[in-house]
C-alpha positions in Angstrom: 0.0 0.0 0.0 2.9 2.4 0.7 2.7 5.3 3.0 0.1 8.0 2.9 0.8 11.7 3.7 -2.3 13.1 5.5 -3.5 16.6 6.2 -6.0 16.6 9.1 -8.0 19.8 9.5 -9.0 21.0 12.9 -7.5 21.8 16.3 -9.7 20.4 19.0 -9.9 17.3 21.2 -11.6 15.4 18.4 -8.7 16.1 16.0 -6.1 15.2 18.6 -7.8 11.8 19.1 -8.1 11.3 15.3 -4.4 12.1 15.0 -3.5 9.7 17.8 -5.5 6.9 16.1 -4.0 7.6 12.6 -0.5 7.5 14.2 -1.1 3.8 15.0 -1.4 2.9 11.3 1.4 1.4 9.3 -0.1 3.1 6.2 0.7 6.6 7.6 3.5 8.6 6.0 3.7 12.2 7.2 0.9 13.7 9.2 0.1 17.4 9.1 -2.5 19.0 11.3 -4.0 22.5 10.7 -4.1 24.3 13.1 -3.6 21.5 15.5 -2.7 22.0 19.2 0.2 21.1 21.5 -1.1 17.5 21.6 -1.1 16.9 17.9 2.3 18.6 17.6 3.9 15.6 19.3 2.3 13.2 16.9 2.5 15.1 13.6 3.4 18.6 12.4 1.1 21.5 13.1 0.8 23.9 10.2 -1.1 27.2 10.0 -3.3 27.2 6.9 -6.3 29.5 6.4 -8.7 26.6 5.9 -11.4 29.1 4.9 -9.3 29.9 1.8 -9.7 26.7 -0.3 -7.0 27.8 -2.7 -4.4 28.0 0.1 -5.4 24.5 1.3 -5.0 23.2 -2.3 -1.6 24.9 -2.6 -0.4 23.3 0.7 -1.7 19.9 -0.4 0.2 20.1 -3.7 3.4 21.4 -2.3 3.5 18.7 0.5 2.4 15.7 -1.7 -0.7 15.1 0.5 -2.5 11.8 -0.4 -5.5 12.4 1.8 -7.3 15.3 3.5 -9.4 14.5 6.6 -11.8 17.2 7.6 -12.6 17.2 11.4 -15.0 20.1 12.0 -18.4 20.7 10.4 -17.9 24.2 9.0 -15.4 23.5 6.2 -17.6 20.5 5.1 -20.8 22.7 5.0 -18.8 25.4 3.2 -17.8 22.8 0.5 -14.1 22.2 1.0 -14.5 18.5 0.2 -16.1 19.4 -3.2 -13.3 21.9 -4.0 -10.5 19.5 -3.3 -12.1 16.5 -4.9 -12.7 18.5 -8.1 -8.9 18.9 -8.2 -8.3 15.2 -7.8 -7.5 15.2 -4.0 -9.0 12.4 -2.0 -11.0 13.8 1.0 -12.6 12.1 3.9 -15.8 13.9 4.7 -19.1 14.5 2.9 -19.5 16.9 0.0 -21.5 20.1 0.5 -24.8 18.8 -0.6 -24.6 15.8 1.8 -23.3 18.0 4.6 -26.6 19.8 4.5 -27.9 17.1 6.9 -26.0 19.1 9.5 -25.8 22.5 7.8 -29.5 23.0 7.5 -32.0 21.7 10.1 -34.8 22.4 7.7 -33.2 20.2 5.0 -32.6 17.4 7.5 -36.3 17.5 8.8 -37.7 17.6 5.2 -35.4 14.7 4.3 -36.5 12.6 7.3 -40.2 13.3 6.5 -39.7 12.3 2.8 -38.0 9.0 3.7 -40.2 8.2 6.7 -37.3 8.4 9.2 -38.7 8.7 12.8 -38.1 12.2 14.3 -40.0 14.9 16.2 -43.0 16.8 14.6 -41.8 20.3 13.4 -42.6 23.5 11.6 -40.2 25.9 9.9 -40.4 29.7 10.1 -38.3 32.4 8.4 -36.9 35.3 10.4 -39.7 37.6 9.3 -42.3 35.0 10.6 -41.2 34.9 14.3 -44.5 36.4 15.4 -46.3 33.5 13.6 -44.0 31.0 15.2 -44.8 32.4 18.6 -48.5 32.4 17.9 -48.2 28.7 16.9 -46.3 27.9 20.1 -48.9 29.8 22.3 -51.9 28.1 20.5 -50.3 24.7 20.8 -49.6 25.3 24.5 -47.4 22.2 24.9 -44.2 22.8 26.8 -41.3 22.3 26.7 -40.9 23.2 23.0 -37.6 23.0 21.1 -36.3 25.9 18.9 -33.4 25.3 16.5 -31.5 27.7 14.3 -31.5 26.3 10.8 -27.8 26.9 10.2 -24.5 26.2 12.0 -24.2 27.9 15.4 -21.2 26.2 17.0 -23.4 23.8 19.0 -25.3 26.7 20.6 -28.3 27.1 18.3 -30.8 24.8 20.1 -33.0 26.0 22.9 -35.5 24.0 25.0 -38.2 26.4 26.2 -40.4 25.6 29.2 -42.7 28.6 28.8 -44.0 31.2 26.4 -41.8 33.8 28.1 -38.7 31.8 27.5 -39.6 31.3 23.8 -40.0 35.1 23.4 -36.6 35.6 25.0 -35.0 33.0 22.6 -36.5 34.5 19.5 -35.1 37.8 20.6 -31.7 36.1 20.9 -32.1 34.8 17.4 -32.6 38.3 16.2 -29.9 40.1 18.3 -27.0 37.7 18.9 -24.5 37.9 15.9 -23.7 34.2 15.6 -27.3 33.2 16.1 -28.7 35.8 13.7 -26.4 34.4 10.9 -27.6 30.9 11.6 -31.3 31.7 12.0 -32.6 33.0 8.7 -35.0 30.2 9.5 -35.9 28.6 12.8 -37.3 25.1 13.2 -40.0 24.8 16.0 -40.0 21.2 17.2 -42.0 19.0 19.6 -40.0 18.1 22.7 -39.2 14.3 22.7 -39.2 12.5 26.0 -36.6 9.8 26.5 -32.9 9.2 26.8 -30.4 10.6 24.3 -27.6 8.6 22.7 -25.4 9.0 19.6 -24.5 6.5 16.9 -21.5 6.9 14.7 -21.6 5.5 11.2 -18.9 5.3 8.5 -20.3 5.3 4.9 -18.8 5.2 1.5 -22.1 6.4 0.0 -23.4 2.8 -0.5 -22.2 0.6 2.4 -22.6 1.9 5.9 -21.1 0.4 9.1 -21.7 1.4 12.6 -18.5 2.3 14.4 -19.8 2.6 17.9 -22.3 4.4 20.1 -21.9 6.8 23.0 -23.8 9.2 25.2 -22.8 12.9 25.4 -23.4 15.4 28.2 -24.2 18.7 26.7 -25.2 20.8 29.8 -22.6 22.7 31.8 -24.0 21.7 35.2 -24.2 18.5 37.2 -27.4 16.5 36.6 -27.8 18.1 33.1 -28.5 21.6 34.3 -27.5 25.0 33.0 -26.5 26.2 29.6 -25.8 23.9 26.6 -22.1 23.6 25.7 -20.1 21.9 23.0 -20.1 18.8 25.3 -18.7 18.3 28.8 -18.0 14.6 28.5 -19.1 11.3 27.0 -19.0 7.6 27.6 -19.3 4.5 25.4 -20.9 2.2 24.8 -24.3 3.6 25.7 -26.2 0.8 27.5 -29.6 2.4 26.5 -28.8 1.2 23.0 -29.6 -2.5 23.6 -29.0 -5.0 20.8 -32.8 -4.9 20.0 -32.9 -1.1 19.8 -29.7 -1.0 17.6 -31.4 -3.4 15.2 -34.3 -0.9 14.9 -31.8 2.0 14.5 -30.1 0.1 11.7 -33.4 -0.7 9.9 -35.5 2.4 10.5 -32.8 5.1 10.6 -29.3 4.2 9.2 -30.3 2.3 6.1 -33.1 4.7 5.0 -30.7 7.7 5.6 -27.9 6.2 3.4 -30.4 5.0 0.7 -32.3 8.4 0.8 -29.1 10.3 0.2 -28.3 8.1 -2.8 -31.8 8.8 -4.1 -31.3 12.5 -3.6 -28.1 12.1 -5.7 -25.8 13.2 -3.0 -24.4 10.0 -1.6 -23.2 10.4 2.0 -19.4 9.7 2.3 -17.6 10.0 5.6 -18.7 9.9 9.2 -22.4 10.3 10.0 -23.2 11.1 13.6 -26.9 10.4 14.4 -28.2 12.0 17.6 -31.0 9.8 18.9 -33.8 10.0 21.4 -34.8 6.6 22.7 -38.6 7.2 23.3 -41.4 4.9 24.4 -42.2 4.5 20.7 -38.6 3.6 19.8 -35.6 5.4 18.5 -36.1 8.8 16.8 -33.6 11.2 15.3 -32.8 14.4 17.2 -30.3 15.6 14.7 -27.6 14.6 12.1 -24.0 15.7 12.2 -21.6 15.3 9.3 -18.5 14.4 11.4 -17.3 12.8 14.6 -18.8 14.2 17.8 -16.6 16.1 20.2 -16.1 14.7 22.9 -17.7 11.4 21.8 -14.9 10.8 19.3 -12.3 10.9 22.2 -14.2 8.0 23.9 -14.9 6.0 20.8 -11.6 5.9 18.9 -9.7 4.2 21.7 -12.3 1.4 21.6 -11.9 0.9 17.8 -9.6 -2.1 17.0 -9.5 -1.4 13.2 -6.8 0.7 11.6 -8.6 4.0 11.1 -6.5 5.1 8.1 -7.2 1.8 6.4 -10.9 2.2 7.0 -10.8 5.7 5.6 -8.9 4.6 2.5 -11.4 1.7 1.9 -14.3 4.2 2.4 -12.8 6.6 -0.2 -12.3 3.7 -2.7 -15.9 2.4 -2.0 -14.6 -0.9 -0.6 -16.1 -0.5 2.9 -18.2 -3.6 2.4 -15.0 -5.6 2.6 -14.5 -4.5 6.2 -15.8 -5.7 9.6 -15.8 -3.1 12.3 -14.1 -4.4 15.5 -14.6 -2.8 18.9 -13.0 -4.0 22.1 -15.2 -4.9 25.0 -14.1 -2.1 27.3 -16.1 0.9 28.5 -14.5 4.3 28.0 -15.3 7.6 29.8 -14.2 11.0 28.6 -14.3 14.0 30.9 -13.8 17.6 29.6 -11.8 19.9 31.9 -13.0 23.5 31.0 -12.1 27.0 31.9 -14.2 28.5 34.7 -17.0 30.6 33.2 -17.4 28.5 30.0 -19.6 28.6 27.9 -20.0 32.3 28.6 -17.0 34.4 29.6 -13.7 32.8 30.7 -10.1 33.7 31.0 -7.2 32.3 29.0 -3.5 31.9 29.6 -3.6 29.8 32.8 -0.7 27.5 33.2 -1.7 23.8 33.3 0.1 21.5 35.8 0.0 17.7 36.2 -0.1 16.6 32.5 2.8 14.2 33.2 1.2 12.8 36.4 -1.6 10.7 34.8 -1.1 7.0 34.6 0.0 5.3 31.4 -3.4 3.6 30.9 -5.3 6.9 30.7 -5.3 9.3 27.7 -5.1 13.1 27.5 -6.5 14.8 24.4 -5.8 18.5 24.1 -8.5 21.0 23.0 -8.2 24.6 24.1 -4.4 24.6 24.9 -1.3 26.3 23.5 2.4 26.3 24.3 4.0 29.4 25.7 7.6 29.7 27.1 7.8 25.9 27.3 4.6 25.6 29.3 1.1 24.4 28.3 -1.5 27.1 28.9 -5.2 27.4 28.5 -6.5 29.0 25.3 -10.1 28.0 25.0 -13.3 27.1 26.8 -12.9 23.3 26.7 -9.3 22.8 27.6 -8.5 19.1 28.0 -10.2 15.7 27.6 -9.2 12.9 29.9 -10.2 9.3 28.9 -10.1 6.3 31.2 -11.3 2.7 30.6 -12.5 -0.4 32.5 -14.4 -3.6 32.0 -17.4 -2.0 33.6 -18.8 1.5 33.2 -18.1 2.2 36.9 -14.5 1.2 36.6 -14.1 3.4 33.5 -15.6 6.4 35.3 -13.4 5.8 38.4 -10.3 5.5 36.3 -11.0 8.7 34.4 -11.7 10.8 37.5 -8.6 9.5 39.4 -6.6 11.1 36.5 -8.8 14.2 36.1 -7.9 15.1 39.8 -4.2 15.1 38.9 -4.6 18.1 36.5 -4.6 21.6 37.8 -5.0 25.1 36.5 -6.6 28.2 38.0 -10.5 28.1 37.8 -10.5 24.6 36.2 -14.0 23.2 36.0 -15.4 19.8 35.2 -18.6 17.9 35.8 -18.2 15.0 38.3 -21.2 13.0 37.1 -20.2 12.0 33.5 -21.4 8.5 32.8 -23.7 8.3 35.8 -26.8 8.0 33.6 -25.5 4.7 32.3 -25.0 3.2 35.7 -28.6 2.2 36.1 -28.1 -0.4 33.4 -24.6 -1.5 34.4 -22.4 -1.6 37.4 
């Protein structure tokens, strides 16, 4: 097969874990990460490319004989970076722009699910000049909570669960006034609130075959017991015991297969990682949302469980040979805890020196997210700073192993939730 030079785009915990996994492959030549972080710099070479400028990305790829580009975050995918590079003959792992609409437009996703009879919440869509109509609909319906979703990308912060008319009014105001939200909410989807337990399934697809990599449960809220503001994710664990064998068979038949087939019929086959956010309701599994890439922090829990060579899987996906592969997962539980800057997801300070990175045991993993290197020290540079991943042959052991190591890391105003994974314990000790 020879060695493959890879450019990985992204700089968070997800990309550090992808780089770590790629680095285990015999097929890997040189690994570049843009922009990367102090964690990826040890594995590959961090490079600064303006990834919003497609021409600059192409120039770098050409000059450094890159054989494969792997796109970590959603924005470059939704903006069409995969299409641009593929048109120039560069193999890319990640969906093209038309397929990435499954994440890039909530309205597209909901209409797609309706068309292909994929179970999801009831919904209506309103444009920004119809917010009064949307409020009237919510008031007349008088069923709370109700879910409001910005149609476009809002960095994980465009979804609100409203418990009252007053809160709905406040959120519509935010959609109009907050810069990020205003850009994302030319349309807003009003959705029924689904009761149940959430879980995420991660699928790899070459457009025709689709294989489930693994499943996990994310913890989006900042506070213990799932309270407070939504964040990019405060921790995750895998596997998610709510997804029993029986439920996974339904997910496969009622959701995964119709999604992949539906995208073929829409003439935009889905190639890459498809992350399906699910609600396990009394009626069965329903789709909360699609994402067109690995979840962050679920990726950090899932990849250490994957026994396959990730680069080999990606190459087979790009060559439409995924049906030749069997996905192999170890039988361990993994728990990932995010250590964040105090004040996240609102205002927080940067530049705090991080201590204890070398104190964690050799069985635990650290994936960097919002960190940078300054004067030989690692300092905080973002809201979500580090991901610590532990494992065990039960969920409880995985949780204990993770927190033993989380406690060894220190920086001023460090914050983490101490209940990651607890929801799964009612199924498994």
